[in-house]
DRENLO-309622 format. One record per residue (C-alpha): residue in three letters; x, y, z. Coordinates in steps of 0.001 Angstrom, whole numbers. Last residue first. Layout:
// DRENLO-309622
REC   resn         x         y         z
REC    Ala         X         Y         Z
...
***
This chain:
// DRENLO-309622
REC   resn         x         y         z
REC    Arg     16955     -9245     -8957
REC    Gly     20607     -8404     -8790
REC    Gln     23042    -11186     -9624
REC    Gly     25860     -9071    -11087
REC    Ser     27980     -9351     -7958
REC    Gln     27616     -5644     -7207
REC    Arg     23857     -5808     -7674
REC    Leu     23515     -8884     -5450
REC    Lys     25611     -7393     -2667
REC    Leu     23701     -4120     -2867
REC    Ala     20408     -5995     -2497
REC    Lys     21787     -7948       460
REC    Leu     22979     -4772      2167
REC    Arg     19617     -3099      1631
REC    Lys     17791     -6142      2959
REC    Met     19892     -6265      6108
REC    Val     19570     -2494      6560
REC    Asp     15778     -2750      6699
REC    Asn     15557      -789      9956
REC    Glu     12130      -348     11526
REC    Gly     10654     -2923      9179
REC    Cys      9734     -5840     11423
REC    Gly     12900     -7920     11228
REC    Phe     15740     -5567     12123
REC    Tyr     14078     -3769     15033
REC    Asp     11728     -6626     15972
REC    His     14426     -9284     16269
REC    Leu     16879     -6810     17855
REC    Arg     14348     -6024     20585
REC    Lys     13502     -9727     20917
REC    Tyr     17178    -10617     21407
REC    Glu     17488     -8029     24179
REC    Gln     14410     -9486     25872
REC    Tyr     15905    -12947     25424
REC    Leu     19065    -11852     27200
REC    Gln     17104    -10863     30301
REC    Gly     15168    -14145     30332
REC    Tyr     18430    -15969     29704
REC    Val     19715    -14610     32988
REC    Ala     16611    -15761     34881
REC    Ala     16567    -19124     33124
REC    Asn     20175    -19736     34189
REC    Glu     19348    -19287     37875
REC    Ala     16099    -21273     37683
REC    Ser     17880    -24130     35912
REC    Pro     15559    -25776     33406
REC    Gln     15080    -29558     33508
REC    Tyr     16336    -31736     30661
REC    Val     14446    -35039     30781
REC    Glu     16142    -38472     30687
REC    Asp     13882    -41499     30289
REC    Lys     14300    -41204     26545
REC    Val     11234    -41031     24311
REC    Lys      9460    -43692     22265
REC    Gly      7030    -44425     19439
REC    Met      6343    -48036     18308
REC    Ser      3469    -49230     20492
REC    Arg      1722    -45956     21298
REC    Ala      2510    -44579     17843
REC    Ala      1033    -47628     16093
REC    Asp     -2184    -47401     18082
REC    Phe     -2460    -43690     17266
REC    Val     -1605    -44357     13603
REC    Ser     -4637    -46626     13481
REC    Asp     -5311    -49923     11683
REC    Tyr     -1943    -51362     12624
REC    Gly       497    -53816     11031
REC    Gly       409    -57614     10868
REC    Ala     -1465    -57999      7587
REC    Lys     -4884    -57952      9292
REC    Gly     -3926    -54829     11235
REC    Gly     -3246    -52638      8244
REC    Ala      -251    -52492      5872
REC    Ala      -505    -48727      5429
REC    Val      -447    -48431      9226
REC    Ala      2831    -50365      9403
REC    Gly      4327    -48067      6754
REC    Phe      3094    -45088      8775
REC    Ile      5069    -46336     11767
REC    Ala      8102    -47022      9559
REC    Ser      7892    -43416      8389
REC    Gly      7900    -42240     11995
REC    Leu     10926    -44424     12699
REC    Ala     12723    -42927      9695
REC    Pro     11782    -39404     10783
REC    Gly     12917    -39965     14385
REC    Gln     16258    -41618     13658
REC    Leu     18335    -40819     16715
REC    Thr     15741    -42636     18736
REC    Gly     14099    -42192     22120
REC    Ala     13116    -38635     21345
REC    Ile     14123    -36179     24057
REC    Lys     11834    -34536     26608
REC    Ile     12530    -30901     27448
REC    Pro     11441    -29277     30708
REC    Met     10472    -25624     30247
REC    Asn     12163    -22302     31009
REC    Leu     12348    -21752     27238
REC    Val     15877    -20319     27511
REC    Asp     16900    -22762     30262
REC    Ala     15486    -25836     28520
REC    Tyr     17023    -24748     25207
REC    Ile     20408    -24208     26891
REC    Gln     20152    -27662     28465
REC    Met     19413    -29108     25042
REC    Ala     22429    -27400     23490
REC    Met     24751    -28639     26208
REC    Pro     23400    -32187     26007
REC    Asp     24259    -32465     22283
REC    Lys     23779    -35935     20805
REC    Phe     20049    -36699     20673
REC    Ala     18752    -33151     20339
REC    Ile     21434    -32285     17787
REC    Gly     20746    -35409     15742
REC    Gly     16989    -34989     15558
REC    Ser     14195    -34872     18107
REC    Ala     13055    -32491     20826
REC    Tyr      9886    -32482     22926
REC    Phe      8215    -29565     24710
REC    Glu      5078    -29669     26834
REC    Glu      2342    -27121     27565
REC    Val      2365    -25012     24408
REC    Pro     -1041    -23352     24402
REC    Leu     -2552    -22176     21107
REC    Gly     -4658    -19077     21719
REC    His     -2800    -16443     19753
REC    Ala      -382    -15252     22430
REC    Arg       556    -18848     23225
REC    Tyr      1512    -19528     19627
REC    Asn      3659    -16389     19434
REC    Glu      5321    -17215     22745
REC    Val      6360    -20648     21476
REC    Leu      7606    -19284     18157
REC    Val      9656    -16529     19796
REC    Arg     11030    -19130     22219
REC    Thr     12283    -21140     19248
REC    Gly     14196    -18126     17981
REC    Tyr     15717    -17653     21445
REC    Ala     16901    -21278     21333
REC    Thr     18415    -20704     17887
REC    Ala     20186    -17638     19260
REC    Glu     21536    -19631     22215
REC    Ile     23148    -22138     19872
REC    Leu     24549    -19212     17894
REC    Ala     26007    -17622     21031
REC    Arg     27587    -20940     22047
REC    Tyr     29513    -21271     18786
REC    Ile     30442    -17594     18759
REC    Asp     31949    -17877     22232
REC    Glu     33643    -21162     21297
REC    Pro     35335    -19366     18391
REC    Lys     36858    -16777     20777
REC    Thr     36050    -13119     21348
REC    Gln     38950    -11262     23051
REC    Leu     39364     -8694     20290
REC    Thr     35734     -7828     20866
REC    Met     32370     -9071     19580
REC    Gly     29180     -7708     21150
REC    Leu     26619     -8343     18405
REC    Leu     26564    -11157     15876
REC    Met     24032    -10920     13038
REC    Gly     22357    -13161     10498
REC    Thr     20404    -12138      7417
REC    Leu     16845    -11240      6482
REC    Asp     16050    -11655      2786
REC    Val     14447    -15050      3455
REC    Asp     11446    -13400      5110
REC    Val      8684    -15292      6905
REC    Leu      8794    -13101     10047
REC    Ile      7470    -15788     12408
REC    Ser      8865    -18116     11236
REC    Arg     11029    -18970      8206
REC    Asn     13700    -16326      8751
REC    Gly     16642    -16068      6357
REC    Asn     19477    -18563      5978
REC    Trp     21941    -16968      8420
REC    Trp     18930    -15661     10341
REC    Asp     19765    -16718     13906
REC    Leu     20221    -13251     15378
REC    Ala     23162    -13281     17766
REC    Leu     24074    -11856     21171
REC    Leu     27576    -11936     22619
REC    Gly     29095    -11066     25993
REC    His     30811    -14442     26439
REC    Glu     29627    -14729     30056
REC    Gly     25955    -14142     29246
REC    Pro     24853    -17574     30430
REC    Lys     27763    -19185     32296
REC    Gln     30633    -20652     30321
REC    Lys     32161    -24101     30827
REC    Glu     29839    -25484     28166
REC    Ala     31638    -23497     25482
REC    Lys     35053    -25139     25866
REC    Ala     33782    -28707     25865
REC    Arg     31329    -27783     23125
REC    Leu     34185    -26538     20944
REC    Tyr     36072    -29828     21353
REC    Ala     32951    -31915     20767
REC    His     32300    -30049     17524
REC    Ile     35957    -30412     16487
REC    Asn     36042    -34172     16854
REC    Met     38007    -35329     19881
REC    Gly     41081    -37591     20136
REC    Leu     42832    -35145     22467
REC    Ser     45690    -34564     20017
REC    Arg     43183    -34172     17219
REC    Ala     41257    -31510     19159
REC    Glu     44538    -29706     19887
REC    Glu     45445    -29631     16201
REC    Trp     42009    -28472     15100
REC    Tyr     42032    -25713     17699
REC    Ser     45520    -24557     16657
REC    Ala     44398    -24404     13002
REC    Pro     41923    -21651     13788
REC    Val     38123    -22190     13911
REC    Cys     35929    -19422     12511
REC    Thr     35047    -20358      8915
REC    Asp     34143    -24021      8499
REC    Ile     33529    -24875     12147
REC    Val     31475    -21722     12752
REC    Trp     29487    -22354      9573
REC    Ala     28783    -25933     10684
REC    Phe     27236    -24517     13853
REC    His     24992    -22205     11915
REC    Asp     23979    -24986      9481
REC    Gly     22784    -26954     12499
REC    Val     20175    -24230     13003
REC    Cys     19162    -22327      9871
REC    Ser     15670    -22064      8398
REC    Gln     13759    -21956     11681
REC    Gly     10277    -23412     11804
REC    Ala      6539    -23348     12256
REC    Glu      3934    -26027     11639
REC    Tyr       487    -26620     13131
REC    Gly     -1553    -29783     12635
REC    Phe     -5306    -29609     13175
REC    Phe     -6423    -32800     14825
REC    Gly     -8681    -35741     13928
REC    Pro     -6115    -37719     11968
REC    Met     -2408    -37122     12636
REC    Ile        18    -34578     11166
REC    Gly     -1924    -32607      8539
REC    Asp     -5307    -33992      9628
REC    Glu     -6597    -30419      9185
REC    Val     -3741    -28205      8101
REC    Val     -2278    -25145      9836
REC    Gly       626    -23377      8202
REC    Cys      4099    -21895      8319
REC    Met      3325    -19732     11335
REC    Gly      3857    -15979     11120
REC    Pro       477    -14816     12348
REC    Val     -1642    -17596     13912
REC    Gln     -4909    -18393     12154
REC    Leu     -6552    -20933     14421
REC    Glu     -8178    -24173     13260
REC    Glu     -9404    -26138     16238
REC    Arg     -8389    -29143     18349
REC    Gly     -4672    -28458     18201
REC    Met     -1522    -30267     17127
REC    Met      2165    -29449     17286
REC    Met      5244    -29317     15075
REC    His      8294    -27082     15173
REC    Cys     10677    -27619     12265
REC    Thr     14360    -26907     12729
REC    Ser     17092    -26470     10119
REC    Thr     20207    -28528      9540
REC    Gly     18938    -30569     12470
REC    Ile     16475    -30019     15286
REC    Ile     13037    -31575     15012
REC    Ala     11157    -29505     17578
REC    Leu      8029    -31205     18924
REC    Met      5398    -29101     20664
REC    Lys      2789    -30753     22896
REC    Gly      -463    -28898     23585
REC    Pro     -2622    -31225     21496
REC    Gly     -2732    -35040     21249
REC    Asp     -1009    -38292     20313
REC    Ile      2695    -37669     20827
REC    Gly      4503    -41025     21041
REC    Val      7931    -39752     20045
REC    Ala      7748    -41385     16596
REC    Pro      4121    -40233     16320
REC    Val      5350    -36644     15870
REC    Cys      8353    -37431     13669
REC    Val      6237    -37828     10516
REC    His      5551    -34103     10503
REC    Ala      9207    -33139     10369
REC    Asp     10306    -35444      7553
REC    Val      7220    -34799      5434
REC    Asn      4973    -37632      4232
REC    Gly      4337    -39739      1152
REC    Val      1513    -42234       875
REC    Ala      2311    -45562      2514
REC    Val      3681    -48480       488
REC    Pro      2220    -51984       888
REC    Thr      4437    -54850      -385
REC    Gly      2866    -55679     -3766
REC    Val      5881    -57438     -5249
REC    Pro      7919    -59030     -2489
REC    Leu     11100    -57298     -1323
REC    Gly     14676    -57606     -2601
REC    Leu     15079    -53898     -3343
REC    Lys     15936    -54078     -7027
REC    Ala     13406    -56819     -7838
REC    Ala     10683    -55041     -5869
REC    Met     11425    -51849     -7796
REC    Ala     10742    -53473    -11161
REC    Pro      7736    -55446     -9903
REC    Cys      5905    -52468     -8319
REC    Leu      5653    -52207     -4532
REC    Gly      1986    -51887     -3662
REC    Gly      -149    -48780     -3639
REC    Ala      -514    -45425     -1933
REC    Arg     -1842    -47060      1244
REC    Ser     -3319    -44437      3501
REC    Gly     -1795    -43224      6745
REC    Leu     -1879    -39623      5597
REC    Pro     -4910    -38782      3473
REC    Thr     -4781    -38903      -369
REC    Ile     -5319    -35830     -2567
REC    Val     -6695    -36231     -6107
REC    Thr     -6637    -32799     -7783
REC    Gly     -3415    -32764     -9771
REC    Leu      -596    -30212     -9609
REC    Lys       394    -29220    -13155
REC    Glu     -2591    -28898    -15498
REC    Glu     -5505    -29348    -13092
REC    Val     -4079    -27092    -10394
REC    Val     -2411    -24708    -12849
REC    His     -5689    -23807    -14560
REC    Glu     -5301    -20021    -14347
REC    Met     -1500    -20216    -14421
REC    Arg     -1004    -18769    -17927
REC    Pro     -3025    -15726    -16888
REC    Asp      -313    -14907    -14317
REC    Leu      -737    -14168    -10615
REC    Ala     -4308    -12949    -11086
REC    Lys     -5001    -16117    -13073
REC    Phe     -3899    -18136    -10031
REC    Phe     -6477    -16263     -7976
REC    Asp     -9102    -16645    -10721
REC    Pro     -8623    -20417    -10636
REC    Ala     -9961    -20571     -7057
REC    Pro     -7611    -21456     -4207
REC    Tyr     -7225    -25211     -3713
REC    Gly     -9716    -27381     -1832
REC    Ala    -12108    -25712       588
REC    Arg    -12662    -28420      3206
REC    Lys     -9371    -30341      3169
REC    Asn     -7394    -27235      2201
REC    Trp     -4747    -27035      -527
REC    Leu     -2281    -24119      -636
REC    Glu       622    -26191     -2084
REC    Lys      3130    -26401       804
REC    Tyr      1236    -27132      4009
REC    Gly     -1926    -28731      2672
REC    Ala      -621    -30480      -433
REC    Thr      2498    -31535      1475
REC    Cys       421    -33183      4202
REC    Ser     -2506    -34405      2085
REC    Asn      -354    -36751        42
REC    Arg      -361    -36823     -3737
REC    Ser      -296    -40076     -5696
REC    Glu      1159    -41238     -9020
REC    Gln      1436    -44995     -9469
REC    Gly      4486    -47103    -10332
REC    Thr      4612    -48135     -6681
REC    Leu      8150    -47364     -5557
REC    Gln      8955    -44707     -8152
REC    Trp      5599    -43004     -7511
REC    Val      6379    -43073     -3778
REC    Ile      9608    -41209     -4620
REC    Trp      7637    -38627     -6607
REC    Asp      5186    -38026     -3769
REC    Ala      7745    -36903     -1208
REC    Ala      9691    -35245     -4038
REC    Glu      6686    -32956     -4329
REC    Ile      5254    -32791     -7833
REC    Trp      4986    -30263    -10607
REC    Arg      3408    -32526    -13222
REC    Asp      3139    -32522    -16996
REC    Met      6298    -30465    -17461
REC    Ala      7115    -29249    -20967
REC    Gln      5207    -25954    -20733
REC    Tyr      6857    -24961    -17461
REC    Val     10268    -25930    -18813
REC    Glu      9745    -23825    -21959
REC    Pro      8525    -20969    -19781
REC    Ala     11979    -20758    -18163
REC    Glu     12286    -17512    -16162
REC    Glu      8657    -16512    -15653
REC    Leu      7093    -19970    -15608
REC    Val      9884    -21473    -13496
REC    Gln      9624    -18619    -10988
REC    Trp      5874    -19209    -10816
REC    Leu      6573    -22841     -9947
REC    Lys      8856    -21847     -7065
REC    Pro      6336    -19306     -5797
REC    Ile      3608    -21989     -6011
REC    Ala      5428    -24843     -4270
REC    Trp      6647    -23293     -1025
REC    Glu     10193    -22199      -119
REC    Ser      9462    -18594     -1095
REC    Ser      7178    -18605      1922
REC    Ile      3488    -17714      1766
REC    Lys      2581    -14984      4217
REC    Gly      -314    -14254      6579
REC    Gly       474    -17058      9022
REC    Tyr      -228    -19734      6443
REC    Asn     -3853    -20365      7425
REC    Gly     -4306    -16592      7317
REC    Leu     -3744    -16659      3555
REC    Trp     -6752    -18968      3122
REC    Pro     -9220    -16083      3327
REC    Glu     -7923    -14375       152
REC    Gly     -8619    -10674       733
REC    Arg     -7823     -9809     -2884
REC    Ala     -5183     -7270     -1830
REC    Ala     -3694     -9795       603
REC    Ala     -3480    -12517     -2065
REC    Ile     -1928    -10111     -4567
REC    Glu       672     -8802     -2114
REC    Asn      1505    -12317      -906
REC    Leu      1946    -13606     -4448
REC    Arg      4119    -10594     -5290
REC    Asn      6475    -11246     -2387
REC    Ala      6574    -14981     -3090
REC    Gln      7473    -14302     -6736
REC    Pro     10316    -12002     -5673
REC    Gln     11449    -14666     -3129
REC    Ala     11703    -17392     -5774
REC    Ala     15503    -17615     -5424
REC    His     15117    -19204     -2002
REC    His     15894    -22855     -2801
REC    Lys     15989    -24233       745
REC    Trp     13375    -26937       124
REC    Leu     15319    -28254     -2869
REC    Lys     14245    -27405     -6418
REC    Val     14764    -30606     -8401
REC    Trp     16168    -29831    -11852
REC    Ala     14437    -28551    -14986
REC    His     14772    -24934    -13816
REC    Pro     18557    -25197    -14018
REC    Asn     18472    -25850    -17783
REC    Glu     21561    -27821    -18819
REC    Glu     19859    -31240    -18653
REC    Phe     16773    -29960    -20497
REC    Glu     17137    -31229    -24061
REC    Pro     18966    -34364    -22932
REC    Leu     16074    -35494    -20668
REC    Leu     17122    -36389    -17120
REC    Cys     16526    -32794    -15980
REC    Leu     12884    -33143    -17008
REC    Pro     12221    -35718    -14300
REC    Thr     10531    -38854    -15704
REC    Gly      7254    -39544    -13876
REC    Asn      5342    -41023    -16825
REC    Ala      3411    -37781    -17384
REC    Lys      6649    -35810    -17565
REC    Val      8289    -34355    -14475
REC    Pro      9176    -31115    -12668
REC    Val     10346    -32088     -9149
REC    Met      9734    -29988     -6028
REC    Thr     11230    -30044     -2521
REC    Cys      8923    -28210       -71
REC    Ala      9636    -30182      1922
REC    Thr     12309    -32652      2983
REC    Phe     11067    -36169      2561
REC    Asp      9354    -39053      4324
REC    Thr      8834    -42660      3366
REC    Gly      6845    -45629      4641
REC    Ile      7192    -49278      3685
REC    Gly      4956    -52139      4794
REC    Val      4517    -55697      6069
REC    Val      8126    -56859      5916
REC    Asp      7778    -60546      6915
REC    Ala      8201    -61782      3330
REC    Pro     11574    -60024      3225
REC    Asp     12756    -62461      5945
REC    Ala     14762    -60388      8404
REC    Gly     18490    -61087      8660
REC    Ser     18872    -57664     10194
REC    Glu     22054    -56682      8372
REC    Arg     21029    -58148      5027
REC    Leu     17543    -56625      5051
REC    Val     18988    -53318      6222
REC    Ala     21461    -53305      3309
REC    Pro     18880    -54295       669
REC    Ile     16855    -51242      1788
REC    Thr     19826    -48870      1902
REC    His     21463    -49129     -1506
REC    Glu     18607    -49297     -4018
REC    Leu     16373    -46980     -2002
REC    Val     19055    -44319     -1645
REC    Glu     19906    -44764     -5332
REC    Val     16381    -43652     -6167
REC    Tyr     16936    -40399     -4283
REC    Asp     20291    -39710     -5941
REC    Arg     18621    -40047     -9349
REC    Pro     16589    -36964     -8544
REC    His     19658    -34658     -8582
REC    Gln     19314    -31662     -6283
REC    Leu     18909    -27893     -6453
REC    Ala     19500    -24903     -4178
REC    Trp     19568    -21377     -5633
REC    Asp     19885    -18350     -3351
REC    His     22244    -16488     -5743
REC    Gly     22380    -17744     -9313
REC    Leu     23650    -21044    -10648
REC    Lys     26685    -21667    -12833
REC    Lys     26656    -24280    -15600
REC    Gly     29303    -26894    -14834
REC    Cys     27568    -29917    -16365
REC    Pro     26772    -31184    -12854
REC    Leu     24865    -27927    -12292
REC    Ala     26618    -25098    -10438
REC    Glu     26787    -23196     -7150
REC    Asp     23938    -24474     -4990
REC    Leu     23689    -28091     -6119
REC    Val     23180    -29893     -2816
REC    Gly     24768    -33335     -2574
REC    His     25558    -34889     -5961
REC    Pro     26480    -38358     -4662
REC    Tyr     23669    -38206     -2071
REC    Glu     25020    -39942      1016
REC    Tyr     23467    -43344      1675
REC    Val     22665    -44398      5227
REC    Ala     21723    -47835      6568
REC    Ser     19720    -48983      9566
REC    Ala     19064    -52276     11294
REC    Leu     16971    -53866     14043
REC    Glu     15189    -50932     15629
REC    Arg     12640    -52024     18225
REC    Gly      9315    -50290     17578
REC    Thr      7588    -52900     19725
REC    Ala      5052    -54887     17681
REC    Val      6208    -53641     14279
REC    Glu      9881    -54543     14611
REC    Val     11745    -51834     12739
REC    Leu     13999    -51670      9682
REC    Leu     15421    -48175      9149
REC    Ala     16465    -46659      5830
REC    Arg     18411    -43405      5590
REC    Gly     18828    -40803      2844
REC    Ser     21533    -38176      2596
REC    Leu     22349    -34473      2282
REC    Thr     19049    -32646      2808
REC    Gly     17145    -35591      4248
REC    Phe     15190    -38477      2731
REC    Asp     13974    -40762      5529
REC    Val     13045    -44335      4610
REC    Gly     10978    -46363      7068
REC    Ile     10789    -50138      6811
REC    Ser      8247    -52243      8710
REC    Tyr      8688    -55639     10306
REC    Lys      6645    -58608     11442
REC    Lys      7581    -61234     13994
REC    Met      5900    -64643     13839
***
């Protein structure tokens, strides 16, 4: 009798459920639900304006994803709910929810619904940069040994800077919350009725270490005396390994989803990290880039190395028995959307419609005719700051070389190339610090749908690129962990490695680098690296000065 697993992937703008055959990884049905509230980056639903660099979400949207998509995939597939052996979930991170002891988000309480700090802080909420700066200064001055495990800097995207911002700007919210919890764990709480905390987000986003635990209370006290016992008071100390069973589906949620009570639910996971087994990676030396709105770069190693500028290294942080390494770029697909939204004239839209093409395909068709360097442009891919290796959200984007002859397709291609150069920086940084990158894999919508972009990446990296065998890498990865949570006796797997070998997949097609193109891109990359270091490493902080002036003049100065 066939058994199935469901993976649910919570992205930046929508959530997706995927129903998968456990024995083969065959995808039977999927369903997507767009978040009704999207990203709240200008105002709350009540109309209250938000400050610069804010990014919030509505927690009810996440529950509605479950209620809409899981019944939909059951209907579409015709699968017997009794044959669903497990559920796995993944989430954007670090996305944080302030909640009461029963799991109720503070923003759903009348007394806090107009307080921005009571809402979900999305991963790309960057308004805690001042707190991140001070945290890094204090940690460095104290010689905190764990700081090197995060590349020497903690990002403003991570849990503690965001929580410190709440304490400083809305102490009433800080005092009212019983838990400051990752959305990855909160959604599992909604499914099971039990609070749990996964080792992935705790390790990468909350400063937890499998061997050393959290930083000592005196470090948090050095940040603010009110945070001395923040771990016990707000975070929680029980951390559960990836692949574990968080609990069974609770009766209330089972009734809404149409699944049996007690269906095993895996502990939460992160959208990027869960993709690794989805492409069948089971060892070190293989980098996976999950390319979407942003890009996360995942790989595993046999030892713990402190690599400057990485997002983090966590033991068992991706798969058991290996040290998982994370780096990333904050803006990738968002770049390309920016070009569409701001740089494309009406004549392009009209011609694309007449040809029956969407505007992205139309621009690609124009851009892919160009040779490397033909458009004369060079860009820095920092439209949303730099996540790795500079770890600085106050850096901004740049286009160099524009003339009166520059066309939208030139900008479009230049930004694709810039994201490829940014990835090469990460690869070379790892190699320089003892972590070899021997193979390169790509996942996500851009990797799956955009041959031009993938060929550019292959040429810039001068490496073959293998492509995930599914458009839904995170959802498939979550389904894999759902099967592991079920266990072999229930029709799942006892090991994520066994599950990955059976359920993970890559395309037969491999993008091979062109020696001619790689040579040109090698020259352009050197120019990119000079600009990267000049504007990003302190020689000229003009980007930061411009941003500070912008904030002061708009009345949002920090």
